[in-house]
C-alpha positions as CSV (number, residue, x, y, z in Angstrom):
1,X,77.1,78.1,85.3
2,X,77.0,79.0,81.6
3,X,77.3,81.9,79.1
4,X,80.4,83.3,80.7
5,X,78.8,84.1,84.0
6,X,79.7,82.9,87.5
7,X,80.1,79.2,87.9
8,X,79.7,77.1,91.0
9,X,83.2,76.7,92.5
10,X,84.6,76.0,95.9
11,X,88.1,76.6,97.1
12,X,89.5,73.9,99.4
13,X,90.2,74.8,103.0
14,X,88.5,74.7,106.4
15,X,85.8,77.0,107.5
16,X,86.5,79.3,110.4
17,X,83.6,78.2,112.6
18,X,81.0,75.5,112.8
19,X,78.2,77.8,111.6
20,X,80.4,79.7,109.1
21,X,79.9,79.7,105.4
22,X,82.2,77.8,103.1
23,X,85.3,79.4,101.6
24,X,84.2,80.3,98.1
25,X,85.6,81.9,95.0
26,X,83.8,82.8,91.7
27,X,85.3,81.7,88.4
28,X,84.3,81.9,84.8
29,X,84.3,79.4,82.0
30,X,83.4,79.4,78.3
31,X,79.7,79.1,77.5
32,X,78.3,75.6,77.4
33,X,77.0,74.4,74.1
34,X,73.5,74.0,75.7
35,X,73.7,77.2,77.7
36,X,71.1,79.3,75.8
37,X,68.3,80.9,77.7
38,X,64.6,80.8,76.9
39,X,64.0,84.1,78.7
40,X,66.0,86.9,80.4
41,X,63.8,88.9,82.8
42,X,64.8,92.2,84.3
43,X,63.7,92.4,88.0
44,X,64.4,94.7,90.9
45,X,67.0,92.2,92.1
46,X,68.9,91.2,89.0
47,X,68.6,90.1,85.4
48,X,67.1,86.6,85.7
49,X,67.9,84.0,83.1
50,X,65.5,81.1,82.6
51,X,66.5,77.9,80.8
52,X,64.0,75.2,79.9
53,X,64.3,71.7,78.6
54,X,61.1,70.3,77.1
55,X,58.4,70.5,79.7
56,X,60.7,71.2,82.7
57,X,62.6,74.2,84.1
58,X,66.3,73.3,83.8
59,X,68.0,76.3,85.4
60,X,67.5,79.8,86.8
61,X,70.5,82.1,86.9
62,X,71.3,85.7,88.0
63,X,73.0,87.2,84.9
64,X,75.2,90.2,84.3
65,X,73.0,93.2,83.5
66,X,74.8,93.8,80.3
67,X,73.2,90.6,78.7
68,X,69.9,92.4,78.4
69,X,66.3,91.3,78.4
70,X,64.9,88.4,76.3
71,X,61.2,87.8,76.0
72,X,60.0,84.3,76.8
73,X,60.5,81.9,73.9
74,X,58.1,79.2,75.0
75,X,55.1,78.7,77.3
76,X,57.1,77.3,80.3
77,X,59.6,80.2,80.1
78,X,56.6,82.6,80.0
79,X,55.1,80.8,83.0
80,X,58.3,81.0,84.9
81,X,58.7,84.7,84.2
82,X,55.1,85.4,85.3
83,X,55.8,83.7,88.6
84,X,59.0,85.5,89.1
85,X,57.2,88.8,88.6
86,X,54.5,87.7,91.1
87,X,57.3,87.1,93.6
88,X,58.7,90.5,92.9
89,X,55.3,91.9,93.8
90,X,54.7,89.6,96.8
91,X,57.6,88.1,98.7
92,X,55.2,85.5,100.2
93,X,54.4,84.1,96.7
94,X,55.0,80.4,96.4
95,X,56.4,79.1,93.1
96,X,54.8,76.2,91.3
97,X,57.0,75.1,88.4
98,X,58.1,71.7,87.1
99,X,61.8,71.3,87.9
100,X,64.3,69.1,86.2
101,X,65.7,66.4,88.5
102,X,69.3,67.4,89.1
103,X,71.9,67.1,91.9
104,X,73.0,64.4,94.3
105,X,70.8,62.8,96.9
106,X,72.4,65.0,99.6
107,X,72.0,68.2,97.5
108,X,68.3,67.4,97.0
109,X,67.9,66.9,100.8
110,X,69.4,70.3,101.4
111,X,67.3,71.9,98.7
112,X,64.1,70.3,100.2
113,X,65.1,71.8,103.6
114,X,65.7,75.2,102.0
115,X,62.3,75.1,100.4
116,X,60.7,74.7,103.9
117,X,62.2,78.1,105.1
118,X,59.4,80.7,104.8
119,X,59.8,84.1,103.3
120,X,60.9,86.7,105.7
121,X,62.9,84.1,107.8
122,X,66.5,82.8,107.5
123,X,68.4,79.8,108.7
124,X,72.1,79.4,109.3
125,X,74.3,76.9,107.5
126,X,75.2,75.4,110.8
127,X,71.6,75.0,112.1
128,X,70.5,73.4,108.8
129,X,73.5,71.1,108.9
130,X,72.6,69.9,112.4
131,X,69.0,69.2,111.2
132,X,70.4,67.1,108.4
133,X,73.1,65.4,110.4
134,X,75.8,67.0,108.2
135,X,78.4,69.8,108.3
136,X,78.0,73.5,107.6
137,X,80.5,73.4,104.8
138,X,78.6,70.6,103.0
139,X,75.4,72.5,103.3
140,X,77.0,75.7,102.0
141,X,78.3,73.8,98.9
142,X,74.8,72.4,98.3
143,X,73.3,75.8,98.6
144,X,75.7,77.2,96.1
145,X,74.9,74.4,93.7
146,X,71.2,75.2,93.6
147,X,70.0,75.2,90.0
148,X,66.7,77.0,90.9
149,X,67.3,80.2,93.0
150,X,64.1,82.0,93.9
151,X,62.1,78.7,93.4
152,X,64.4,77.0,95.9
153,X,65.1,80.1,98.0
154,X,68.8,79.5,98.9
155,X,69.2,83.3,99.7
156,X,67.4,82.5,103.0
157,X,70.4,80.4,104.2
158,X,73.0,82.6,105.8
159,X,76.1,82.5,107.9
160,X,75.8,82.7,111.7
161,X,77.1,86.3,111.7
162,X,76.2,87.7,108.2
163,X,75.1,87.0,104.7
164,X,77.5,84.2,103.9
165,X,78.0,83.3,100.2
166,X,75.6,83.1,97.3
167,X,75.9,80.9,94.2
168,X,79.5,80.2,95.3
169,X,80.3,83.9,95.3
170,X,81.7,85.6,98.3
171,X,81.2,89.2,97.2
172,X,80.2,91.6,94.5
173,X,77.1,91.4,92.3
174,X,75.8,88.1,93.4
175,X,76.1,88.9,97.1
176,X,74.2,92.2,96.4
177,X,71.5,90.2,94.7
178,X,71.2,88.0,97.9
179,X,71.1,91.2,100.0
180,X,68.3,92.7,97.9
181,X,66.3,89.5,98.0
182,X,66.4,89.5,101.8
183,X,65.5,93.2,101.8
184,X,62.5,92.4,99.6
185,X,61.4,89.8,102.2
186,X,61.8,92.3,105.1
187,X,64.9,90.7,106.7
188,X,67.2,93.7,106.1
189,X,66.9,97.4,105.2
190,X,68.9,100.1,103.6
191,X,69.6,98.4,100.3
192,X,70.7,100.7,97.5
193,X,69.2,100.7,94.0
194,X,72.6,99.7,92.4
195,X,72.6,95.9,92.2
196,X,76.3,96.0,91.1
197,X,77.4,97.6,94.4
198,X,79.8,95.4,96.4
199,X,78.9,94.4,100.0
200,X,81.3,93.2,102.7
201,X,80.8,89.5,103.4
202,X,79.8,88.6,106.9
203,X,78.0,91.9,107.6
204,X,74.3,92.6,107.2
205,X,73.8,96.4,107.4
206,X,70.4,97.4,108.7
207,X,69.3,93.9,109.9
208,X,65.7,94.0,111.2
209,X,65.2,90.4,112.0
210,X,67.3,87.9,113.9
211,X,69.2,85.4,111.7
212,X,68.6,82.0,113.1
């Protein structure tokens, strides 16, 4: 990812179980030349960055809170922010935004499967992998490479025994964002107001629904 925030990165090595999440580690790089945002929207979950290219949405990112808000700079960014706010009000809201074509064929298959998971439900990496004839690790990598979180709700894909990773992060701020999104959808309870609070990977405190 861009602008000095977390970048998709996977550490080589085997997973511990067929339905486990991949071994992941966040890293940082210098900002990309094209890494500017057309909006930065504060939400109850995170500061959400919106990047557009012409008439398509190019990327959504969860940004450090220190970056601050930025009003939408064009109509598509305004439309995206309006829909994100609707989701914040209603976890059953369905996004309708034009997305840039990105990713490999396999990643797009995974993202299509993610998009079919309804709000308030979750699916394990392993179960999704079996439905796609793949492996849990490959599914986890594709989830972490999702350019459009919220629109393609990768937070609904979890490890068999806990949260798993999120945006190729195994802890800290991004995992807390995932936890808050699942709480918003009624999957877990007991989430604090501090989105920077760390959470132990593999544990979902206050789980109220089974993780399939």
